[in-house]
C-alpha positions in Angstrom: -9.7 -20.2 -0.5 -7.5 -22.3 -2.7 -4.5 -20.9 -4.5 -5.0 -18.2 -7.0 -4.4 -18.7 -10.7 -3.6 -15.7 -12.8 -3.2 -15.9 -16.6 -3.5 -19.7 -16.2 -0.5 -19.7 -13.9 -0.4 -20.7 -10.3 0.7 -18.1 -7.8 2.1 -18.3 -4.2 -1.0 -16.5 -3.0 -4.4 -17.9 -2.1 -7.6 -15.9 -2.7 -8.0 -15.3 1.0 -4.5 -13.8 1.2 -5.4 -10.5 -0.4 -7.1 -8.6 2.4 -4.0 -6.9 3.6 -2.6 -6.1 0.1 -6.0 -4.8 -1.1 -6.3 -2.7 2.1 -2.8 -1.3 1.7 -3.4 -0.6 -2.0 -6.8 1.1 -1.3 -5.2 3.3 1.4 -2.6 4.4 -1.0 -5.3 5.3 -3.6 -7.2 7.2 -0.9 -4.1 9.2 0.1 -3.6 10.0 -3.6 -7.1 11.2 -4.2 -7.8 13.1 -1.0 -4.8 15.0 0.4 -2.5 15.0 -2.7 -4.8 15.6 -5.6 -7.1 17.9 -3.6 -4.1 20.1 -2.7 -2.8 20.2 -6.2 -6.1 20.9 -7.8 -6.9 23.8 -5.5 -3.7 25.7 -6.4 -4.0 24.9 -10.1 -7.5 26.2 -10.3 -6.4 29.3 -8.5 -3.7 30.0 -11.0 -6.2 29.4 -13.9 -8.6 31.9 -12.3 -5.9 34.7 -12.7 -6.3 34.5 -16.4 -10.1 35.1 -16.2 -9.6 37.9 -13.7 -7.0 39.7 -15.8 -9.2 39.5 -18.9 -12.1 41.0 -17.0 -9.8 43.8 -15.7 -8.5 44.6 -19.2 -12.0 44.6 -20.8 -13.5 46.7 -18.1 -10.6 49.1 -17.8 -11.0 50.4 -21.4 -14.5 51.8 -20.6 -14.3 55.6 -20.4 -16.4 57.0 -17.6 -15.8 60.7 -18.6 -17.5 62.0 -21.8 -15.0 63.2 -24.5 -17.3 65.5 -26.4 -20.4 67.5 -25.5 -22.4 65.5 -28.0 -21.8 62.4 -26.0 -23.5 63.8 -22.9 -26.9 62.3 -23.7 -25.4 59.0 -24.6 -23.4 59.1 -21.4 -26.4 59.7 -19.3 -28.3 56.8 -20.9 -25.6 54.3 -19.9 -24.8 55.7 -16.4 -26.7 53.0 -14.7 -24.9 50.2 -16.6 -21.5 51.8 -16.0 -22.1 52.1 -12.3 -22.8 48.3 -12.3 -19.6 47.7 -14.1 -17.7 49.9 -11.7 -18.9 47.8 -8.8 -17.7 44.7 -10.6 -14.3 46.3 -11.1 -14.1 47.0 -7.4 -15.0 43.3 -6.5 -12.4 42.0 -8.9 -9.8 44.3 -7.5 -10.6 43.2 -4.0 -10.4 39.5 -5.0 -7.0 40.0 -6.8 -5.7 41.8 -3.7 -6.7 38.9 -1.5 -5.1 36.4 -3.9 -1.9 38.4 -3.9 -1.7 38.0 -0.1 -2.5 34.3 -0.2 -0.5 33.3 -3.2 2.4 35.7 -3.6 4.2 33.2 -5.9 1.4 33.5 -8.5 1.6 37.3 -8.6 5.4 37.6 -8.8 6.9 39.3 -11.8 8.6 36.1 -12.8 5.3 34.2 -13.0 3.7 37.0 -14.9 6.6 37.0 -17.3 6.4 33.2 -17.7 2.7 33.3 -18.4 2.8 36.3 -20.7 0.8 38.4 -18.3 -1.2 35.4 -17.1 -2.5 34.6 -20.6 -0.4 31.5 -21.3 -1.8 28.8 -19.0 -0.8 25.7 -21.0 0.9 23.9 -18.1 -2.0 24.4 -15.6 -4.5 23.2 -18.2 -2.4 20.1 -18.8 -2.1 19.4 -15.1 -5.8 19.9 -14.6 -6.4 17.2 -17.2 -4.0 14.9 -15.4 -5.5 15.6 -12.0 -9.0 14.9 -13.2 -7.8 11.7 -14.9 -6.0 10.6 -11.7 -9.1 11.3 -9.6 -11.1 9.0 -11.8 -8.4 6.3 -11.8 -8.2 6.4 -8.0 -11.9 6.2 -7.6 -12.1 3.1 -9.9 -9.1 1.6 -8.1 -10.8 2.1 -4.7 -13.8 0.3 -6.1 -11.7 -2.6 -7.3 -9.9 -2.9 -3.9 -13.2 -3.0 -2.2 -14.5 -5.9 -4.3 -11.2 -7.8 -3.9 -11.3 -7.3 -0.1 -14.9 -8.5 0.1 -14.3 -11.6 -2.1 -11.0 -12.5 -0.4 -12.6 -12.4 3.1 -15.0 -15.2 2.2 -14.4 -19.0 2.5 -11.8 -21.2 4.1 -8.3 -22.3 2.9 -9.9 -25.3 1.3 -13.4 -24.2 0.2 -15.2 -21.7 -2.0 -13.3 -22.5 -5.1 -16.1 -20.8 -7.1 -14.9 -17.4 -5.8 -11.6 -17.9 -7.4 -12.8 -17.0 -10.9 -14.4 -13.6 -10.2 -11.4 -12.7 -8.0 -9.1 -13.7 -10.8 -11.0 -11.4 -13.3 -10.7 -8.4 -11.0 -7.0 -8.9 -10.4 -6.2 -9.6 -14.0 -8.0 -6.5 -15.2 -6.3 -4.5 -12.4 -2.9 -5.7 -13.5 -3.5 -5.0 -17.2 -6.2 -2.4 -17.8 -5.8 -0.3 -14.7 -2.0 -0.6 -14.7 -2.0 0.5 -18.4 -4.1 3.6 -17.6 -1.9 4.4 -14.7 1.2 4.1 -16.8 -0.3 6.5 -19.5 -1.2 9.0 -16.9 2.3 8.8 -15.3 4.0 9.3 -18.7 1.7 12.2 -19.6 2.3 14.0 -16.3 6.0 13.3 -16.3 6.5 14.7 -19.9 4.4 17.7 -19.1 6.2 18.5 -15.9 9.7 18.1 -17.5 8.6 20.4 -20.5 7.2 23.2 -18.4 8.9 23.0 -15.0 11.5 25.6 -15.9 8.9 28.2 -17.0 6.3 27.6 -14.3 8.6 26.9 -11.4 8.0 30.4 -9.9 4.2 30.2 -10.2 3.7 27.5 -7.6 5.1 27.2 -4.1 7.8 24.7 -3.1 5.2 22.6 -1.2 3.1 22.3 -4.4 6.0 20.9 -6.4 6.9 18.5 -3.5 3.4 17.3 -3.4 3.4 16.7 -7.2 6.6 14.7 -7.1 5.3 12.6 -4.2 2.2 11.8 -6.3 4.3 10.9 -9.3 6.6 8.7 -7.1 3.7 6.8 -5.5 2.2 6.4 -9.0 5.5 5.1 -10.3 5.8 2.6 -7.5 2.3 1.3 -8.3 3.2 0.9 -12.0 6.5 -0.7 -11.1 4.9 -3.2 -8.7 2.1 -4.1 -11.1 4.4 -4.7 -14.1 7.1 -6.6 -12.2 4.5 -8.8 -10.7 2.9 -9.4 -14.1 6.3 -10.3 -15.6 7.2 -12.7 -12.8 3.8 -14.4 -13.3 4.2 -14.7 -17.0 7.7 -16.2 -16.7 6.1 -19.2 -15.0 5.0 -22.0 -17.2 1.2 -22.3 -17.6 -0.2 -24.6 -15.0 -1.4 -28.1 -15.8 -3.9 -28.1 -12.9 -7.0 -27.8 -15.1 -5.7 -30.5 -17.4 -5.1 -32.7 -14.3 -8.7 -32.3 -13.2 -10.0 -33.2 -16.7 -7.7 -36.1 -17.0 -8.6 -37.4 -13.5 -12.2 -37.6 -14.7 -11.2 -39.6 -17.7 -9.0 -41.9 -15.6 -11.9 -42.7 -13.3 -13.9 -44.1 -16.2 -10.9 -45.7 -17.9 -9.8 -49.3 -17.5 -6.9 -50.4 -15.4 -3.7 -49.5 -17.1 -1.7 -52.3 -18.6 1.8 -53.4 -17.5 3.5 -51.2 -20.1 1.7 -48.1 -18.8 2.5 -48.9 -15.2 6.2 -49.4 -16.1 6.2 -46.0 -18.0 4.6 -44.2 -15.1 7.2 -45.7 -12.7 10.1 -44.6 -15.0 8.6 -41.1 -15.3 8.3 -40.9 -11.5 11.9 -42.0 -11.0 13.1 -39.5 -13.5 11.1 -36.7 -11.8 12.7 -37.7 -8.4 16.2 -37.4 -9.8 15.4 -34.0 -11.4 14.0 -32.8 -8.1 17.1 -34.0 -6.2 19.3 -32.2 -8.7 17.3 -29.0 -8.3 17.4 -29.1 -4.5 21.1 -29.8 -4.6 21.8 -26.7 -6.7 19.5 -24.6 -4.5 21.3 -25.7 -1.3 24.8 -25.2 -2.7 23.9 -21.8 -4.2 22.3 -20.7 -1.0 25.4 -21.5 1.0 27.7 -19.7 -1.4 25.5 -16.6 -1.4 25.4 -16.6 2.4 29.2 -17.0 2.7 29.9 -14.1 0.3 27.2 -11.8 1.5 28.4 -12.1 5.1 32.0 -11.5 4.1 32.8 -15.0 5.5 32.0 -13.8 9.0 30.3 -17.2 9.6 32.8 -19.2 7.6 32.1 -20.4 4.1 35.6 -20.3 2.7 35.6 -24.1 2.3 32.2 -24.0 0.7 33.3 -21.6 -2.0 36.6 -23.4 -2.6 34.9 -26.8 -2.8 32.2 -25.6 -5.2 34.7 -25.8 -8.2 35.7 -29.4 -7.2 32.2 -30.8 -7.9 31.6 -32.0 -4.3 27.9 -31.2 -4.4 26.8 -34.8 -4.1 29.1 -35.4 -1.2 28.0 -32.5 1.0 24.4 -31.8 -0.3 23.3 -35.2 -1.5 21.6 -36.2 1.8 19.7 -33.0 2.3 18.7 -32.8 -1.4 17.2 -36.3 -1.3 15.4 -35.5 2.0 13.9 -32.2 0.6 12.9 -33.8 -2.7 11.0 -36.5 -0.8 9.7 -34.0 1.8 8.1 -31.8 -0.8 7.2 -34.5 -3.4 3.6 -33.9 -4.3 3.6 -30.1 -3.6 4.0 -29.4 -7.3 6.5 -27.1 -8.9 5.5 -23.6 -10.1 8.5 -23.3 -12.3 7.5 -26.3 -14.4 3.7 -25.9 -14.0 3.6 -29.4 -12.3 0.3 -29.7 -10.3 0.3 -30.7 -6.7 -1.3 -29.8 -3.4 -3.3 -26.7 -3.7 -1.6 -25.0 -0.7 0.3 -21.7 -0.5 2.7 -20.3 2.1 0.0 -18.5 4.0 -1.9 -21.8 4.4 1.2 -23.4 5.9 1.6 -20.4 8.3 -2.0 -20.8 9.3 -1.5 -24.5 10.0 1.5 -23.7 12.3 -0.6 -21.1 14.2 -3.4 -23.5 14.7 -1.1 -26.3 15.6 0.5 -24.2 18.3 -3.0 -23.7 19.9 -3.7 -27.5 19.6 -0.4 -28.3 21.3 -1.1 -25.8 24.0 -4.5 -27.4 24.6 -2.9 -30.8 25.0 -0.4 -29.4 27.6 -3.1 -27.7 29.6 -5.3 -30.8 29.5 -2.4 -32.9 30.9 -1.7 -30.3 33.6 -5.3 -30.0 34.6 -5.8 -33.8 34.8 -2.6 -34.1 36.9 -3.8 -31.5 39.4 -7.3 -32.9 39.5 -6.0 -36.4 40.3 -3.8 -34.9 43.1 -6.9 -33.2 44.5 -6.0 -29.6 43.4 -9.2 -28.9 41.5 -12.6 -30.0 40.4 -12.7 -32.2 37.4 -15.6 -30.3 35.9 -14.7 -26.9 37.3 -13.5 -24.2 35.0 -11.7 -22.2 37.7 -8.8 -24.7 38.2 -5.6 -22.8 38.8 -2.9 -23.8 36.3 -0.5 -21.1 37.3 3.1 -21.4 38.5 2.4 -21.5 42.2 -0.2 -24.3 42.1 1.7 -26.4 39.5 5.1 -26.1 41.3 3.5 -27.0 44.6 1.8 -30.1 43.2 4.9 -31.3 41.4 7.1 -30.9 44.4 4.7 -32.9 46.5 4.2 -35.7 43.9 7.4 -35.8 42.0 5.6 -37.0 38.9 4.0 -35.1 36.0 1.8 -36.1 33.1 2.7 -35.3 29.5 1.7 -36.1 26.0 3.6 -37.5 23.0 2.9 -39.0 19.6 2.3 -42.7 19.4 2.7 -44.1 15.9 0.9 -47.4 15.1 3.3 -48.4 12.4 5.7 -51.3 13.1 8.8 -49.1 13.5 7.2 -47.4 16.5 5.3 -50.3 18.0 8.4 -51.8 19.7 9.0 -48.4 21.4 5.4 -48.4 22.7 5.9 -51.9 24.1 9.2 -50.8 25.7 7.5 -47.8 27.2 4.8 -50.1 28.7 7.5 -52.3 30.2 9.3 -49.3 31.7 6.1 -48.0 33.2 5.3 -51.4 34.7 8.7 -51.8 36.4 8.7 -48.3 37.8 5.1 -48.1 39.1 4.7 -46.0 42.1 1.7 -45.6 44.4 1.2 -42.0 43.4 1.7 -42.4 39.6 -1.1 -41.8 37.2 -1.8 -42.4 33.6 -4.9 -41.6 31.5 -5.6 -41.4 27.8 -7.0 -38.4 25.9 -7.6 -39.3 22.3 -6.8 -36.1 20.4 -5.7 -37.0 16.9 -5.7 -35.4 13.5 -4.0 -38.1 11.5 -5.2 -41.5 10.4 -2.4 -43.6 11.7 -1.4 -41.8 14.8 -2.9 -40.9 18.2 -1.8 -39.3 21.4 -0.4 -41.3 24.3 -0.2 -40.0 27.8 2.8 -40.9 30.1 4.1 -39.9 33.4 7.6 -38.7 34.2 9.6 -38.0 37.4 10.2 -34.4 38.4 13.7 -33.8 39.9 13.5 -32.7 43.5 16.0 -30.8 45.7 15.3 -33.3 48.4 16.8 -36.2 46.3 20.6 -36.4 46.4 20.9 -38.0 43.0 18.8 -35.3 41.4 20.8 -32.6 43.1 24.1 -34.2 41.8 22.7 -34.2 38.3 21.8 -30.5 38.4 25.0 -29.6 40.1 27.1 -31.3 37.4 25.0 -29.7 34.6 25.4 -26.2 36.1 29.1 -26.7 36.9 30.1 -27.4 33.3 27.5 -25.3 31.5 30.0 -22.4 31.2 32.4 -24.7 29.4 30.1 -25.2 26.5 29.8 -21.4 26.3 33.5 -20.8 26.4 34.4 -22.6 23.2 32.0 -20.3 21.2 34.4 -17.5 21.9 33.9 -14.0 20.5 30.7 -14.3 18.4 28.6 -15.5 21.3 30.4 -13.2 23.7 29.5 -10.0 21.7 26.0 -11.4 21.1 25.6 -11.6 24.9 27.2 -8.2 25.6 26.8 -6.1 22.4 27.5 -2.8 24.2 29.8 -3.7 27.1 31.7 -6.6 25.5 34.7 -4.6 24.5 35.0 -2.8 27.8 34.7 -6.1 29.6 37.6 -7.5 27.6 39.7 -4.4 28.2 39.0 -4.6 32.0 40.0 -8.3 32.0 43.2 -7.6 30.2 44.1 -4.9 32.8 43.4 -7.3 35.6 45.8 -9.8 34.2 48.6 -7.3 34.7 47.8 -7.2 38.4 49.4 -9.6 41.0 48.1 -13.1 41.2 45.9 -12.4 44.2 43.9 -9.7 42.3 43.5 -11.7 39.1 40.2 -13.2 39.8 37.5 -12.5 37.3 34.9 -9.8 38.0 32.1 -11.2 40.2 32.0 -14.9 40.8 34.8 -17.2 39.7 35.1 -20.9 38.9 37.8 -21.4 41.5 40.1 -23.4 39.2 43.1 -22.3 41.2 44.5 -19.6 39.0 47.7 -19.3 41.0 48.6 -22.9 40.5 51.7 -23.7 38.4 51.3 -23.6 34.7 50.5 -26.9 33.2 52.7 -26.3 30.2 55.6 -28.4 31.4 57.7 -31.2 30.0 54.7 -33.4 29.5 53.3 -30.9 26.9 56.6 -29.8 25.5 56.6 -29.3 21.8 52.9 -28.6 21.6 51.4 -25.2 21.0 48.7 -24.4 23.6 46.5 -22.2 21.4 46.0 -23.2 17.8 44.1 -21.1 15.2 43.7 -17.9 17.0 44.3 -14.5 15.4 47.0 -12.0 16.2 44.7 -10.2 18.7 44.1 -13.5 20.6 40.4 -12.6 20.6 39.3 -16.2 20.7 41.4 -16.9 23.8 40.4 -13.7 25.5 36.6 -14.3 25.1 37.0 -18.0 25.9 38.5 -17.1 29.3 35.9 -14.4 29.8 33.0 -16.7 29.1 33.8 -19.1 31.9 35.9 -17.0 34.2 39.0 -19.0 33.4 42.6 -18.1 33.7 45.3 -18.9 31.2 46.8 -21.5 33.5 43.5 -23.4 33.3 43.9 -24.1 29.6 45.8 -27.1 28.5 45.0 -26.9 24.8 42.6 -25.0 22.5 42.1 -25.4 18.8 40.0 -22.8 17.0 40.5 -24.2 13.5 37.3 -24.8 11.7 36.3 -26.5 8.5 33.8 -29.1 7.2 34.9 -31.7 9.8 37.5 -29.7 11.8 35.7 -28.7 15.0 37.0 -26.2 17.5 37.5 -27.6 21.0 39.5 -26.9 24.1 40.9 -28.9 27.0 40.6 -27.2 30.5 41.7 -28.3 33.9 39.1 -28.0 36.7 41.1 -28.5 39.9 38.2 -28.0 42.3 36.3 -31.0 40.7 39.6 -32.8 39.8 38.5 -33.0 36.2 40.0 -32.6 32.8 37.3 -31.1 30.6 37.1 -31.4 26.8 34.7 -28.8 25.5 33.5 -29.1 21.9 31.8 -26.3 20.0 28.4 -26.7 18.3 27.2 -25.4 15.0 28.3 -21.9 14.3 29.7 -21.7 10.8 28.2 -22.5 7.4 30.4 -25.6 7.2 28.8 -26.8 10.5 25.4 -26.4 8.9 26.5 -28.5 6.0 27.7 -31.2 8.4 24.3 -31.0 10.2 22.5 -32.0 7.0 24.6 -35.1 6.3 21.5 -37.0 7.4 22.0 -40.6 6.2 22.8 -42.8 9.2 26.2 -44.4 9.3 26.7 -47.9 10.7 28.8 -48.3 13.9 29.7 -52.0 13.6 33.3 -51.6 12.7 33.8 -48.6 15.0 32.4 -50.5 17.9 34.6 -53.5 17.2 37.7 -51.2 17.0 37.0 -49.3 20.3 35.3 -51.9 22.4 31.6 -50.9 22.5 28.5 -52.7 21.2 28.0 -51.2 17.8 26.5 -54.2 16.0 23.4 -53.1 14.1 23.7 -49.6 15.5 23.7 -46.3 13.6 24.5 -42.7 14.2 24.2 -39.3 12.4 26.6 -39.4 9.4 28.0 -35.9 9.8 28.6 -36.2 13.5 30.6 -39.4 12.9 32.9 -37.7 10.4 33.6 -34.8 12.8 34.2 -37.2 15.7 36.8 -39.2 13.7 38.6 -36.0 12.9 38.6 -34.9 16.6 39.7 -38.3 17.8 42.6 -38.3 15.3 43.6 -34.8 16.5 43.6 -35.9 20.1 45.6 -39.0 19.2 48.1 -36.9 17.2 49.2 -34.6 20.1 48.4 -37.1 22.9 47.6 -34.3 25.4 44.9 -36.4 27.2 47.3 -39.3 27.6 50.0 -37.0 29.0 47.6 -35.3 31.4 45.8 -38.4 32.7 47.8 -41.5 31.8 51.5 -40.4 31.8 53.9 -42.0 34.3 54.7 -38.6 35.7 51.2 -37.1 35.2 50.2 -34.4 37.6 46.5 -35.3 37.1 46.5 -39.0 37.2 43.8 -38.9 39.9 41.6 -36.7 37.8 38.6 -37.8 35.8 37.7 -36.9 32.2 34.6 -35.1 31.2 33.5 -34.3 27.7 31.0 -31.5 27.3 29.4 -30.0 24.2 26.4 -28.1 22.9 24.3 -29.1 19.9 26.6 -30.6 17.3 29.4 -30.6 19.9 27.2 -32.7 22.2 26.7 -35.3 19.5 30.4 -35.4 18.8 31.1 -35.7 22.5 28.8 -38.8 22.8 30.5 -40.7 20.0 33.9 -39.6 21.2 33.0 -40.9 24.7 32.1 -44.3 23.3 35.5 -44.3 21.6 37.5 -43.3 24.7 35.6 -45.0 27.4 37.9 -48.1 27.4 40.9 -45.9 27.8 39.3 -43.6 30.4 36.9 -45.8 32.4 35.8 -42.9 34.6 34.8 -40.7 31.7 31.5 -38.8 31.8 29.8 -36.9 29.0 27.5 -33.8 29.6 25.4 -32.9 26.6 23.5 -29.6 26.3 20.8 -29.5 23.6 22.0 -32.6 21.8 20.7 -33.4 18.3 17.6 -35.6 18.2 18.7 -37.7 15.3 21.9 -39.0 16.8 21.9 -42.7 17.8 19.7 -45.7 17.4 17.6 -46.7 20.4 19.8 -49.4 21.9 23.0 -47.3 21.9 21.2 -44.1 22.9 19.9 -45.8 26.1 23.0 -48.0 26.7 25.1 -44.9 27.2 22.9 -43.6 30.0 25.4 -44.7 32.7 27.9 -42.0 31.7 25.9 -39.5 29.5 23.6 -36.8 30.9 21.7 -34.6 28.5 19.9 -31.3 29.2 17.2 -29.9 27.0 15.5 -26.5 27.5 11.7 -26.5 27.0 10.7 -26.1 23.3 14.2 -26.5 21.8 13.8 -27.8 18.3 17.2 -29.5 17.8 16.6 -32.4 20.2 13.4 -33.0 18.2 14.9 -32.7 14.7 14.7 -36.0 12.8 13.2 -37.0 9.5 10.3 -38.8 11.1 9.5 -35.8 13.3 9.6 -33.4 10.4 7.4 -35.6 8.3 4.9 -35.9 11.2 5.0 -32.1 11.5 4.2 -31.6 7.8 1.4 -34.2 7.9 -0.3 -32.7 10.9 -0.1 -29.2 9.5 -1.7 -30.3 6.2 -4.4 -32.2 8.1 -5.2 -29.1 10.2 -5.4 -27.0 7.0 -8.1 -29.4 5.8 -10.0 -29.1 9.1 -10.1 -25.3 9.2 -13.7 -24.0 9.1 -13.1 -20.3 9.2 -11.4 -17.8 6.9 -7.9 -16.7 7.6 -9.2 -13.3 8.2 -11.5 -14.5 11.0 -8.9 -16.7 12.5 -6.4 -13.8 12.5 -8.9 -11.5 14.2 -9.6 -14.1 16.9 -6.0 -14.9 17.7 -4.6 -11.3 17.5 -7.5 -10.0 19.5 -6.7 -12.5 22.3 -3.1 -11.3 22.2 -0.2 -12.1 20.0 2.3 -12.2 22.8 0.0 -14.1 25.2 1.3 -17.2 26.9 -0.8 -19.7 25.0 0.8 -22.7 26.9 -0.1 -21.1 30.2 -3.5 -19.6 29.2 -7.1 -20.3 29.9 -7.9 -23.9 29.0 -11.6 -23.6 28.6 -11.2 -20.5 26.4 -8.6 -22.3 24.3 -10.8 -25.4 23.8 -13.7 -23.2 22.7 -11.5 -21.2 20.4 -10.0 -24.4 18.8 -13.5 -25.9 18.4 -14.7 -22.7 16.6 -11.7 -22.8 14.2 -11.6 -26.5 13.3 -14.0 -29.2 12.2 -13.9 -32.4 14.4 -11.3 -34.8 13.0 -14.0 -37.3 12.1 -16.4 -34.8 10.5 -14.2 -33.0 7.9 -16.2 -32.2 4.9 -15.0 -33.5 1.5 -13.2 -31.0 -0.6 -10.8 -30.9 -3.6 -7.9 -30.3 -1.1 -8.8 -33.3 0.9 -8.7 -35.5 -2.2 -5.3 -34.0 -3.1 -4.1 -34.7 0.4 -5.0 -38.3 0.1 -3.1 -38.6 -3.1 -0.2 -36.7 -1.5 -0.1 -39.2 1.4 -0.1 -42.1 -1.0 2.8 -40.6 -3.0 4.8 -40.0 0.2 4.4 -43.7 1.2 5.7 -44.7 -2.2 8.7 -42.4 -2.0 9.5 -43.6 1.4 9.5 -47.2 0.3 11.9 -46.5 -2.5 14.6 -45.2 -0.1 15.2 -48.6 1.5 16.2 -49.4 5.1 17.9 -46.1 5.7 14.6 -44.2 5.9 13.2 -46.7 8.5 16.1 -46.2 10.9 14.9 -44.1 13.9 17.5 -42.0 15.7 17.2 -40.5 19.2 19.0 -38.1 21.6 21.5 -39.8 23.9 21.8 -40.7 27.6 19.7 -39.8 30.6 17.7 -36.7 29.6 16.7 -33.8 31.9 14.1 -31.6 30.3 13.5 -28.1 31.7 9.8 -27.6 31.1 8.2 -24.2 31.4 5.7 -24.3 34.2 5.2 -20.6 35.0 5.6 -17.1 33.9 6.1 -13.9 35.9 3.4 -11.3 35.5 5.8 -8.4 36.1 5.2 -5.6 33.5 8.8 -5.6 32.4 8.7 -9.3 31.5 5.4 -8.8 29.6 6.9 -5.8 27.7 10.0 -7.9 26.8 7.8 -10.7 25.6 5.8 -8.4 23.3 8.9 -6.6 22.1 10.4 -10.0 21.0 7.1 -11.5 19.8 7.3 -14.0 22.6 10.9 -15.2 21.8 12.2 -14.0 25.1 12.3 -16.2 28.2 12.3 -13.3 30.6 10.4 -14.2 33.7 10.0 -17.8 32.8 10.1 -20.5 35.4 11.3 -24.0 34.5 10.9 -27.4 36.2 13.4 -30.2 35.6 11.8 -33.4 34.6 13.3 -36.8 33.7 12.5 -37.8 30.1 13.0 -40.9 28.0 14.9 -40.8 24.8 11.7 -41.3 22.7 9.8 -38.6 24.4 11.0 -35.9 21.9 9.1 -37.3 18.9 7.1 -34.1 18.2 8.3 -30.7 17.1 6.7 -28.1 19.4 5.5 -24.9 17.8 6.6 -22.0 20.0 8.1 -18.6 19.7 11.1 -19.9 21.6 11.5 -22.9 19.3 15.0 -21.6 18.2 16.0 -19.3 21.0 15.7 -22.2 23.6 18.6 -23.7 21.7 21.0 -20.8 22.3 23.9 -22.0 24.5 23.8 -18.8 26.7 20.1 -19.3 27.4 20.6 -23.0 28.3 23.4 -22.1 30.6 21.5 -19.3 32.4 18.4 -21.4 33.0 20.3 -24.4 34.3 22.1 -22.1 36.8 18.8 -20.6 37.9 17.3 -24.1 38.5 20.5 -25.0 40.4 20.0 -21.9 42.6 16.5 -23.1 43.4 18.0 -26.5 44.4 20.3 -24.7 46.8 23.4 -25.1 44.7 25.9 -22.3 44.5 26.2 -22.3 40.7 26.9 -18.7 40.2 29.2 -18.0 37.3 30.3 -14.7 35.9 31.6 -13.5 32.6 33.8 -10.5 32.5 
């Protein structure tokens, strides 16, 4: 159901989002009317009954049963029968009062009798009785309202049944005004009465009765507070112009083509709106960063953000992201200004992501099924094809190729890539390769393209060398993250591990190896701090506890003598890094930290590509017409300047008396550090010809195509499954947005029905490894076919939105058309199996599927343009964590027969 309008203002809720709120509100009303009010009414009526019983006792007790005079004997005999009847009544009342004294001792206490003037003053119970009756009626009406709201909100789809919005609006508006007003009056009435009489009647009711009353008043107060705060927040929004837009659109359809002056006015108005939107987003981003910095007590940095705020540097640091966000959400409308736009609410977007995850899982399983069928592992039409770990792994190991899907865009900026892919496929044809097409598309200008890729094999020496190198240096990208990541990995035992390591350092050299496995760097070798490094401080930016150094050593099992230099200073462009000596591999390793602080996040969103022409000319690489991520380039230039300033690499590898002249240079990094490492490698490669760069989870929007592929000779990149960072680019995010919106338009069931189907099948289920036939049927039930989507108001809005996006994109010039890719030769660890052990299933459910416990990954060679779609997965962010990447690479290395065991202590 489309978004809900209350008091002529658009809300963030759709009509079909109210099932759970109405259910919760109805349950609260049911609790109020049945347990709470029933309990309070019972005891209040019992107290009121004491007044009637005492009056009967007093009236009957004055009757004299013994005649006073002889003349009264006849009269006494005439009324004997009536008096006996009254005597029996007295005995019944006495028995009743005695039973009440046993059940309700508080009501028969002397304090209660004194407070009620001998049980004659029952003002407070009468007032409470009126309140309880009123609350019972209010709760009954409220339950009826919630029933109607639940029924209406359960009908329709996210884009249909707009006619249900008006009756639903009437129910909610009357609930927020009339019912909320009645509830407020009852609350004030009960609160005033309680405050007035609580001192007098405190002893007449038990403690449980008073607790129950206060609980009732508290829940009632929360209801009133929620209703009126929601009402105020709605009324603060400017009235929506959506209805006016509909009326004006009718007039425009019948109107003549606007003249040149009108077109010019509309263009200026649109331009002004874009500038206003950019300013709004810039303020939001800057304010969000400042709030996060202060609220976390600068634990994750932010000092530079707060200090730079007063210098007016918002455009410098937040200009790129503000323009990107303004363009990205252009056409969604603005609730604060009442500007109309797409009739979509957050729950619609969430629904689109859930459905997209199932669509992507269907594509993966279709590819895997077709691959196994073409290799003879199943019947093409059979539904019992085994897609589990054992069958898939066996097939891949025998064939060394696997089939995958990716987006193919028909626009000109992607057509060259498709041609290049065809050429690569032609030159690398093998007898056992296979390619087929499965047209599954939800957008007008894009379709899916199948492609085959090589699976790394333990029988191939080159593949083993790649995995060995990745596993060898994976701990280095962990080490530079120091104490934050260390205590994240070992939240309970981290401190004890550091203490144990400190004690071991006091032992003789022969006992100083780290706990468990060790990197074998030759910890007993002479210290490298000699005359070559004289005058340079080895550790820069550590605190007085040397916590950064201690955790860095513990991460990778290093010794102090392995560290040539380490800088932990961090800022907008200042990036922590360390230089380590690996004597076993005869390598000097430069390890660069990825994004960890708020300043790093600001650098990440410096999105506008920077040209590399002058940089390439200066450092001897082909940079003509090439671009890279602007923020990465700024950080690389700082790091290169710092290396040039202290000249440690020159003294270690190039000095006349260098001890390590026969060593090679390796630059490793994770995330942002990987991107910096690639640009730094391009700058240093002429000086150090044997240089190699190992990237873990590199950013997707890093280099243009020519440079990203040209560096494949010395750059290896490793990506774990659904990691979002190698897929992050403006083009990918726009594609994600467009597909989600198109899926919303194709939904044929209500959100309530979709939620029941998905949750019933299992929230923590492995969708990507599930039953393909069931998944296809479920998706067909949820979605209209892409070529049979019924017309709706939302579909018309979506067409206007797409047109607006094209116009906004054209106004940004060439920079928006530059496509950036991850660098080098890429090894993608694809999830191909999941252990069925109960502990792994329990961990998956406990983390809502974000854990990779029991997952099995297969290394596959990928091209740089294969990561052109954001995969929706519970592990979308956790697959980017450096510790997870390191552990999974080491597990794959162990399957390849490589002794890649590392230990942290």
